C-alpha positions in Angstrom: 0.1 0.2 0.0 1.9 3.0 -1.0 1.0 6.2 1.4 2.8 8.4 -1.1 0.6 7.6 -4.2 -2.7 7.6 -2.1 -1.9 11.1 -0.8 -1.0 12.5 -4.4 -4.3 11.2 -5.7 -5.9 13.4 -2.7 -3.7 16.3 -4.0 -5.4 16.3 -7.1 -9.0 16.2 -5.9 -8.5 18.7 -3.7 -6.6 20.9 -6.5 -9.9 20.5 -8.5 -12.0 21.2 -5.8 -10.5 24.5 -5.1 -10.3 25.1 -9.0 -14.2 25.4 -8.9 -13.9 27.8 -5.8 -11.5 30.0 -7.8 -12.9 30.6 -11.0 -16.2 31.5 -9.2 -14.1 33.9 -7.5 -12.2 35.2 -10.5 -15.1 35.6 -12.8 -14.1 32.5 -14.8 -17.5 30.9 -14.9 -20.8 32.2 -12.6 -21.9 30.7 -9.8 -25.3 29.5 -11.2 -23.5 27.9 -14.1 -22.5 25.2 -11.3 -26.5 24.1 -11.9 -26.5 23.3 -15.6 -22.7 21.8 -15.2 -24.8 19.1 -12.7 -27.7 19.2 -14.9 -25.0 17.9 -17.6 -23.2 15.2 -14.8 -26.9 13.6 -14.1 -28.2 13.6 -17.2 -24.9 12.4 -19.3 -21.6 11.9 -18.2 -22.4 9.8 -14.8 -25.0 7.0 -16.6 -22.2 7.1 -19.3 -19.4 6.4 -16.6 -21.7 3.7 -15.0 -22.2 1.5 -17.9 -18.9 2.0 -18.9 -17.3 0.4 -15.2 -19.8 -2.4 -15.5 -19.2 -3.5 -19.7 -14.8 -3.2 -18.8 -14.6 -5.8 -16.1 -13.0 -8.9 -16.3 -14.1 -12.2 -16.7 -15.8 -13.8 -14.0 -17.6 -16.8 -13.0 -21.0 -16.9 -11.1 -20.3 -18.0 -7.5 -17.8 -14.7 -7.6 -20.6 -12.3 -8.4 -22.8 -14.5 -5.8 -20.5 -13.9 -3.0 -19.3 -10.7 -3.5 -23.1 -9.5 -3.9 -23.6 -10.7 -0.6 -21.3 -8.9 1.5 -22.9 -5.5 -0.6 -26.4 -6.3 0.4 -25.0 -7.0 4.2 -23.0 -3.6 4.2 -25.6 -1.8 2.5 -27.9 -3.3 5.1 -25.6 -2.4 8.0 -25.1 1.3 6.9 -29.2 1.6 6.2 -29.7 0.6 9.7 -27.1 2.6 10.9 -28.0 6.0 8.8 -31.3 5.5 11.0 -30.2 5.1 14.3 -28.0 8.0 14.0 -29.9 10.4 13.2 -32.9 9.7 15.9 -29.4 8.9 18.4 -28.0 12.4 17.2 -31.2 14.2 17.5 -30.7 15.9 14.0 -33.0 18.4 12.9 -36.1 17.1 11.1 -35.2 19.4 8.1 -31.6 18.0 8.1 -32.6 13.7 8.8 -32.2 13.4 5.0 -28.8 14.9 4.2 -27.2 12.8 7.4 -28.7 9.7 6.3 -27.1 9.9 2.9 -23.7 11.2 4.3 -23.6 7.6 6.4 -25.2 5.9 3.7 -23.1 6.8 0.7 -19.5 7.7 0.4 -17.4 8.9 -2.2 -17.0 5.0 -3.8 -16.4 6.2 -7.7 -14.9 9.3 -7.7 -12.6 9.1 -4.7 -12.6 5.8 -3.8 -11.5 4.3 -6.9 -8.4 6.3 -7.3 -7.9 5.7 -3.9 -7.9 1.5 -4.6 -6.1 1.7 -7.2 -3.3 3.4 -5.6 -3.3 1.2 -2.3 -4.3 -2.0 -3.2 -3.7 -1.9 -7.5 -6.0 -2.2 -10.5 -7.1 -6.1 -9.3 -9.3 -4.2 -6.6 -11.0 -2.3 -9.0 -12.9 -5.1 -10.2 -14.3 -6.2 -6.2 -15.3 -2.2 -6.3 -17.3 -2.4 -9.3 -19.4 -5.4 -8.0 -19.6 -3.9 -4.5 -20.6 -0.7 -5.9 -23.7 -1.9 -7.8 -26.1 -1.7 -4.7 -24.5 2.0 -4.3 -25.5 2.4 -8.0 -29.4 1.5 -7.5 -29.8 3.1 -4.0 -28.7 6.1 -4.6 -31.0 6.9 -7.1 -33.8 6.0 -5.4 -33.7 6.3 -1.6 -30.9 8.8 -2.0 -32.8 11.1 -3.8 -35.9 10.3 -0.8 -33.3 11.2 1.8 -31.6 14.5 -0.1 -35.2 15.5 -0.3 -36.6 14.7 3.1 -38.4 17.6 5.2 -38.7 19.7 1.7 -41.8 20.5 -0.5 -40.1 18.5 -3.2 -40.2 15.3 -1.1 -39.8 12.3 -3.3 -41.2 9.2 -2.3 -40.4 5.8 -3.7 -42.8 6.1 -6.2 -41.7 5.0 -10.2 -41.1 8.7 -11.1 -38.5 8.1 -8.6 -36.9 5.2 -10.5 -37.0 6.6 -14.2 -33.8 8.9 -13.8 -30.6 8.7 -16.2 -28.7 6.9 -13.4 -30.6 3.9 -12.4 -31.9 3.7 -16.0 -28.0 3.3 -16.9 -27.3 1.0 -14.0 -30.2 -1.3 -15.5 -28.5 -1.4 -19.0 -24.7 -1.9 -17.2 -26.4 -4.8 -15.4 -27.8 -6.3 -18.7 -25.1 -5.9 -20.6 -22.5 -7.3 -18.2 -24.9 -10.5 -17.7 -25.7 -11.1 -20.6 -21.4 -10.8 -21.8 -23.1 -8.4 -24.7 -19.9 -6.9 -25.6 -19.9 -2.7 -26.9 -18.2 -2.2 -30.3 -15.0 -0.6 -29.4 -15.8 2.7 -30.8 -18.7 2.7 -28.5 -16.6 1.7 -25.3 -14.2 3.9 -25.9 -16.9 7.1 -26.8 -18.4 5.7 -22.8 -15.2 5.7 -21.3 -14.2 9.2 -22.6 -17.6 10.7 -21.7 -17.5 9.4 -18.3 -13.7 10.3 -17.6 -15.3 13.9 -17.4 -17.6 13.2 -14.6 -14.8 13.5 -11.5 -13.4 16.6 -12.7 -16.8 18.2 -13.2 -18.1 17.2 -9.9 -15.4 18.5 -7.8 -15.6 21.9 -10.1 -19.5 22.2 -8.9 -18.7 20.9 -5.4 -15.9 23.7 -5.5 -18.2 26.3 -7.3 -21.4 26.1 -4.6 -18.7 26.4 -2.0 -18.0 30.1 -3.3 -19.1 32.6 -1.0 -19.3 30.8 1.9 -17.0 31.9 5.1 -15.3 28.3 5.0 -13.9 29.0 8.9 -17.4 28.6 9.3 -17.8 25.6 8.2 -15.3 24.6 11.0 -18.0 25.7 13.4 -20.4 23.1 12.5 -20.5 20.2 15.1 -22.9 17.9 13.4 -20.7 18.0 10.2 -17.9 17.2 12.4 -19.1 14.2 13.9 -21.1 12.4 11.1 -17.5 13.0 8.9 -15.6 11.0 12.4 -18.9 8.1 12.6 -18.4 7.7 8.6 -14.4 7.5 8.0 -13.4 6.3 11.6 -16.3 4.2 13.2 -18.5 2.7 10.6 -14.7 1.3 8.7 -13.9 -0.2 12.0 -16.9 -1.7 12.8 -17.1 -3.2 9.4 -13.7 -4.4 9.8 -14.3 -6.4 12.8 -17.3 -8.3 11.3 -15.3 -9.2 7.9 -12.4 -10.0 10.2 -14.6 -12.5 12.5 -16.4 -13.7 9.3 -13.0 -14.2 7.9 -13.3 -12.6 4.9 -10.9 -13.0 2.1 -8.0 -10.4 2.7 -8.4 -8.2 -0.5 -12.1 -7.9 -1.0 -12.6 -7.5 3.1 -9.7 -4.7 2.7 -12.1 -3.3 -0.7 -15.3 -3.0 1.4 -13.3 -1.4 4.6 -11.7 1.2 2.5 -15.1 2.0 0.4 -17.3 2.4 3.5 -14.9 4.9 4.8 -15.2 7.4 1.8 -16.4 10.8 2.4 -19.9 11.8 1.5 -20.5 11.1 -2.0 -20.1 14.0 -4.4 -23.7 13.0 -6.1 -25.0 14.3 -3.0 -23.9 17.7 -4.4 -25.6 16.8 -7.9 -29.0 15.1 -6.4 -29.4 18.9 -4.4 -28.4 20.7 -7.3 -30.9 18.9 -9.3 -33.8 19.0 -6.4 -32.6 22.8 -5.4 -32.0 21.5 -1.7 -29.4 21.4 0.9 -26.7 22.7 -1.7 -24.8 24.5 0.8 -25.0 21.9 3.4 -24.1 18.9 1.2 -20.8 20.8 -0.4 -19.8 21.8 3.1 -20.1 18.3 4.1 -18.5 16.7 1.0 -15.5 19.2 1.3 -15.0 18.3 5.1 -15.5 14.3 5.1 -12.9 14.5 2.3 -10.7 17.0 4.0 -10.7 14.6 6.5 -9.9 11.2 4.7 -6.3 12.3 4.6 -6.1 11.6 8.0 -8.5 8.6 8.3 -7.2 7.2 5.2 -4.0 6.1 7.0 -5.9 4.4 10.3 -7.9 2.3 7.6 -4.4 1.0 6.1 -3.1 0.1 9.7 -6.5 -1.3 10.6 -6.3 -3.9 7.5 -3.1 -4.8 8.1 -3.4 -5.2 12.0 -6.8 -7.5 11.8 -6.1 -9.0 7.8 
C-alpha cells in the first residue's frame, strides 16, 4: 500500500475542488453555471461512466458475483440501519435528517474510492469495487433521492417516477450488458469511457463552485458535520472490519469493503441537491469536510487492515 501515491491522488482531487472555487472568484465561470453543469453530469456523463464501468470488467464466475454481492447487500443493510439509528440518537434536526442519512449510507466510492483503491491495493481491487458498488448505483437514485428531498416541499417518495432517472436507467442497462456478456463495439466503449471520465473533474468543480461565497472558517464550527464525518470515516470502517475479520472474509475483498465504507460523503449529494434545489450548501460543506479529513482517516484504515488481516 503506497501511501505516497494515495496522498498524491487526494491532492489532485483537492486541486480540482479548489479550482471550482477559484474560477467563480475570478469570474471564470458564474456560480449559477454549477446548476447547468450538474444537470450535464446527472443526465449525461454519470450514466456514461456507470455503463462503462460495468461493461469493461474482467471475466468472472457466477459464484464470484453472488459471493461479493452478498457482502454488498449485508454492508448496505448495515449502513441503512446505522443511518436511521444515528440520526435519531444524535437528534438531528428534522430538516437535516435526510442529508445526514445520505452521508452515512453513500460514500464517494467512484470519484474518490476508485483512485484510492488503485493506489493502495492495485487495479485488481477495482473489479471487486465495481461489484460492491452495484447496490450503491441502485440505492443512490432511489433511497438517496428520498433522503435528499426529506423535509422539503420537493420530497420524493419511492414512486415510479423516482426510478425513471438517468443514473438508475444506466445502471440497469449496464447490468443487462454485464450479465448477458454483450460486448459493445470498441468505438462505443471508448466513447462511453471518454464521456464518463469527465464526471470526476466536473463534479469536483461543481462542489468547489457551490462553496464560493461561504466563509470556509465557519464550516469548522458546524459540530454535526464533524460528528458524522468521524462516524463515516472512522467508526463505520472499524465496525465493518471487525465483522469481516470474524467472518473470515478474504483479505482483498475485506480491504476493498473497509476502504470504500470509509470514503467521504458522495459527491453525488451535491449533484442531486443541485438537481432538486435543496441542501446545496450543506451538502457541499459536508463533502468538503469529510474529503479533507480523509487525509487522516485513510492511513488509519490501512493500519486497521494490516492489523486485522
